[in-house]
C-alpha positions in Angstrom: -36.8 11.5 13.7 -40.2 13.0 12.9 -39.8 15.2 9.7 -42.7 17.3 8.4 -42.3 18.4 4.8 -44.5 21.3 3.7 -44.8 22.6 0.1 -46.2 21.8 -3.3 -47.9 18.6 -4.3 -48.4 18.5 -8.1 -48.6 16.5 -11.3 -45.7 17.0 -13.6 -46.2 17.1 -17.4 -42.6 16.6 -18.7 -41.9 17.3 -22.4 -38.7 16.8 -24.4 -37.7 19.2 -27.2 -35.1 17.7 -29.7 -33.3 21.0 -30.2 -31.8 23.9 -28.3 -33.9 26.8 -26.9 -31.0 29.2 -27.4 -31.0 28.7 -31.2 -34.4 30.4 -31.3 -33.8 33.5 -29.2 -33.2 36.5 -31.4 -30.8 39.2 -30.0 -32.6 42.5 -29.6 -36.0 41.0 -29.6 -36.1 39.2 -26.2 -38.6 41.7 -24.9 -41.2 40.3 -27.4 -40.6 36.6 -27.3 -43.4 34.5 -28.8 -42.3 30.9 -29.4 -43.8 27.5 -29.6 -41.7 24.3 -29.4 -42.9 21.1 -31.1 -41.9 18.4 -28.6 -41.3 14.7 -29.2 -42.4 13.2 -26.0 -44.7 13.7 -23.0 -44.5 12.1 -19.6 -47.2 12.7 -17.0 -45.7 12.1 -13.6 -46.3 12.6 -9.9 -44.4 15.6 -8.5 -44.4 18.7 -6.4 -41.4 19.6 -4.2 -42.8 18.4 -0.9 -44.1 15.1 -2.3 -40.8 14.5 -4.1 -38.8 15.1 -0.9 -41.1 12.8 1.1 -40.8 10.1 -1.6 -37.0 10.2 -1.3 -37.1 10.1 2.5 -39.4 7.1 2.5 -37.1 5.3 0.0 -34.4 5.6 2.7 -36.6 4.2 5.5 -38.0 7.4 7.1 -41.8 8.0 7.3 -42.1 11.7 6.6 -45.4 13.6 7.1 -46.5 15.4 4.0 -48.2 18.7 4.5 -49.9 20.6 1.7 -53.1 21.2 -0.2 -54.5 19.1 -3.1 -57.7 18.7 -5.1 -60.3 16.0 -5.1 -58.3 14.3 -7.9 -55.6 13.3 -5.4 -56.9 9.8 -4.5 -54.7 7.8 -6.9 -51.7 10.0 -6.0 -52.4 9.5 -2.3 -52.5 5.7 -2.7 -49.1 5.9 -4.4 -47.5 7.9 -1.6 -49.1 5.8 1.1 -47.9 2.7 -0.6 -44.3 4.0 -0.6 -44.2 4.9 3.1 -45.3 8.6 3.2 -47.7 9.8 5.9 -50.5 11.7 4.0 -52.9 12.2 6.9 -52.2 15.9 7.1 -52.8 16.8 3.4 -55.7 19.2 3.0 -58.2 18.4 0.2 -59.8 21.3 -1.6 -63.5 21.2 -2.3 -63.2 23.3 -5.5 -59.7 23.4 -6.9 -57.6 20.9 -8.8 -54.2 19.6 -7.6 -51.3 21.8 -8.8 -49.8 21.2 -12.3 -46.2 21.6 -13.3 -45.6 21.8 -17.1 -41.9 21.6 -18.2 -40.1 21.3 -21.5 -36.4 20.2 -21.5 -34.0 20.8 -24.5 -30.9 18.8 -25.6 -28.7 20.9 -23.3 -30.9 20.1 -20.3 -32.2 23.7 -20.2 -35.8 24.0 -19.1 -38.8 26.3 -19.6 -41.7 25.7 -17.2 -45.0 26.9 -15.9 -46.7 26.1 -12.6 -50.5 26.2 -11.9 -51.1 26.6 -8.2 -54.7 25.4 -8.0 -55.4 23.9 -4.5 -52.0 24.9 -3.3 -53.6 28.3 -2.5 -55.4 26.7 0.4 -52.2 25.5 2.1 -52.2 28.7 4.1 -55.2 27.3 6.1 -53.1 24.4 7.5 -52.2 24.7 11.2 -48.8 23.2 12.0 -49.7 23.0 15.7 -52.4 20.5 14.8 -49.9 18.5 12.7 -47.4 18.4 15.6 -50.1 17.3 18.0 -51.2 14.6 15.6 -47.7 13.3 15.3 -46.9 13.5 18.9 -44.1 16.0 18.3 -41.9 17.2 15.4 -38.1 17.2 15.1 -37.8 19.3 11.9 -40.2 21.2 9.6 -39.2 21.7 5.9 -40.6 24.9 4.5 -40.7 24.1 0.8 -42.0 26.2 -2.1 -45.7 26.6 -1.7 -48.4 29.2 -1.5 -46.4 32.3 -0.3 -48.8 33.0 2.6 -48.5 29.4 3.6 -44.8 29.5 3.6 -44.8 32.6 5.9 -47.4 31.0 8.2 -45.6 27.7 8.5 -42.4 29.6 9.3 -44.1 31.6 12.0 -45.8 28.5 13.4 -42.5 26.7 13.6 -40.9 29.6 15.5 -43.9 29.9 17.9 -43.9 26.1 18.5 -40.1 26.0 19.0 -39.6 23.7 16.0 -36.4 23.7 14.1 -37.0 24.4 10.4 -35.3 24.2 7.0 -35.9 27.0 4.5 -36.3 26.0 0.9 -37.9 28.9 -0.9 -36.8 27.8 -4.3 -38.9 29.1 -7.2 -40.9 31.3 -4.9 -38.0 33.6 -4.5 -39.1 35.2 -7.8 -42.5 35.9 -6.4 -42.1 37.0 -2.8 -40.9 40.3 -1.6 -37.8 40.9 0.4 -39.5 41.2 3.8 -41.2 37.8 3.4 -38.0 36.1 2.2 -36.1 37.5 5.2 -38.7 36.1 7.5 -38.5 32.7 5.8 -34.7 32.5 6.1 -33.9 34.1 9.5 -33.2 31.4 12.1 -33.4 28.4 9.7 -31.4 25.4 10.7 -30.8 24.8 7.0 -31.2 27.0 4.0 -31.4 25.4 0.6 -30.8 27.2 -2.7 -29.3 26.5 -6.1 -26.5 28.8 -7.4 -28.9 31.2 -9.2 -31.3 31.3 -6.3 -28.4 32.2 -4.0 -27.8 35.4 -6.0 -31.5 36.2 -6.2 -31.9 35.7 -2.4 -29.2 38.2 -1.6 -30.7 40.7 -4.0 -34.2 40.3 -2.6 -33.2 40.4 1.1 -30.5 43.1 0.7 -28.2 40.8 2.8 -24.6 40.0 2.0 -23.6 36.4 1.8 -21.9 36.8 5.2 -25.2 38.2 6.7 -27.2 35.2 5.3 -24.7 32.8 6.7 -24.9 34.5 10.1 -28.6 34.0 10.2 -28.8 30.2 9.4 -27.2 27.0 10.7 -26.0 26.0 7.3 -26.5 27.4 3.8 -26.5 24.6 1.3 -26.2 25.6 -2.4 -26.5 23.0 -5.1 -24.1 23.5 -8.0 -25.4 21.1 -10.6 -22.6 18.9 -12.0 -20.1 20.6 -9.7 -21.8 19.2 -6.6 -22.8 21.2 -3.4 -21.4 24.0 -1.4 -22.0 24.3 2.3 -21.4 27.6 4.2 -21.6 27.9 8.0 -20.6 30.6 10.4 -17.0 30.1 11.7 -16.4 27.3 9.2 -14.5 27.4 5.9 -16.7 26.7 2.9 -17.1 23.0 2.1 -17.6 21.8 -1.5 -18.8 18.2 -2.0 -18.4 16.9 -5.5 -21.4 15.4 -7.4 -21.8 11.7 -7.9 -21.2 11.0 -11.6 -23.9 9.2 -13.6 -23.7 6.9 -16.6 -26.4 8.7 -18.5 -28.3 11.9 -17.7 -32.0 11.2 -18.4 -34.2 13.8 -16.7 -33.1 16.6 -14.3 -36.5 17.5 -13.0 -36.6 17.0 -9.2 -32.9 16.6 -8.9 -32.7 19.2 -6.1 -35.6 17.5 -4.3 -33.8 14.1 -4.4 -30.7 15.8 -2.9 -32.7 17.3 -0.1 -34.2 13.9 0.7 -30.8 12.3 1.0 -29.3 15.2 3.0 -32.2 15.3 5.4 -32.1 11.5 5.9 -28.3 11.9 6.6 -28.8 14.5 9.3 -31.8 12.6 10.8 -29.5 9.5 11.5 -26.7 11.6 12.9 -24.3 12.0 10.0 -22.2 15.1 9.7 -23.0 17.7 7.1 -20.4 16.6 4.6 -21.5 13.0 4.8 -25.2 14.0 4.6 -24.4 16.0 1.4 -22.7 12.9 0.0 -25.8 10.9 0.5 -27.9 13.7 -1.0 -25.7 13.7 -4.1 -26.0 9.9 -4.4 -29.8 10.0 -4.2 -29.8 12.9 -6.8 -27.7 10.7 -9.1 -30.3 8.0 -8.9 -33.0 10.5 -9.7 -31.1 12.0 -12.7 -30.9 8.5 -14.3 -34.7 8.2 -14.3 -37.6 9.9 -16.0 -40.0 11.3 -13.4 -39.3 12.6 -9.9 -40.7 9.6 -8.0 -39.7 6.7 -10.3 -36.2 5.9 -9.0 -35.5 3.1 -6.6 -32.8 3.0 -3.9 -31.3 -0.2 -2.6 -28.6 -0.5 0.1 -26.3 -2.1 -2.5 -26.9 0.6 -5.1 -26.4 3.4 -2.5 -23.2 1.8 -1.2 -21.8 1.4 -4.7 -22.5 5.1 -5.7 -20.9 6.4 -2.4 -17.9 4.1 -2.6 -17.1 5.1 -6.2 -17.5 8.9 -5.5 -16.3 9.2 -1.9 -14.5 6.0 -0.9 -15.2 2.9 1.1 -15.3 4.7 4.5 -18.2 6.9 3.4 -20.1 3.9 2.0 -19.5 1.8 5.1 -20.6 4.6 7.5 -23.9 5.2 5.5 -24.5 1.5 5.2 -24.3 1.0 8.9 -26.8 3.8 9.5 -29.2 2.2 7.0 -29.0 -1.2 8.8 -29.5 0.3 12.2 -32.5 2.2 11.0 -33.9 -0.9 9.3 -33.5 -2.9 12.5 -35.3 -0.2 14.5 -38.1 -0.1 11.9 -38.5 -3.9 12.1 -38.6 -3.8 15.9 -41.3 -1.1 15.8 -43.4 -3.2 13.3 -43.3 -6.2 15.5 -44.5 -4.4 18.6 
């Protein structure tokens, strides 16, 4: 399955605050907040939603095509992604802007305060998905991830014009885009991804009820943090898939991206929605136990163990068999 993932490509600057943000918010003065938190640690990591999803897909044996815009400082990052099985041929390099930056501070309760510098991402609107599809010899799914808002709208329109199934993942850009643009991103999507807060914001921004949103997409997948994932589809009862428990929560940044990678891999190899969500939760668990969004590793044995403990041997065996079939097909292609 040929998957194109569009969206942000960024460097993450991850900081840890050894206290609780909430202890410093003063009731009645939240309209004039001016705070500075002295952090104990700084990790500089590769990130960006599209790049994170591509990394996770590649860990599972898929070769996704990354589509986004970066600065001339991208060479080292490109080498990393290429070395981990991501196709970066369709990444646009800006002549003037830096690669995007994500700056995030996490407190003891895993609450986060973050800022995002767009930089070269503003040029993603210049990328033509038609040229990408031609270069790949066809596309089976386009993921429309958080990106330059005009790029998101263009990629959605291009997908419709080219007859390409697409997944809508507006994420943090829901706070920036207007209702008309969000409605255009969502309508007709094969999959819609949100977290629980974003699901409320999406309904407020579009003016649609939950039932109206469900009627416009193939499946609405809402991540619920430690409670797992909820899937809503037209003419189906809601499905809740519990999360995979972890031994120690280390860093939540990129957790949703890891889930999406696992879910998209599951659907690409023909698993049902519930099983694909289970794979997504297992990949998310691996990410949660690691600092950085592209530092976790997935082995067949590790994935099987996580799935078996959370969902039973049948789930683990079914996923393991798909991994082995995919690996055999990949080895056959390599030997041609």
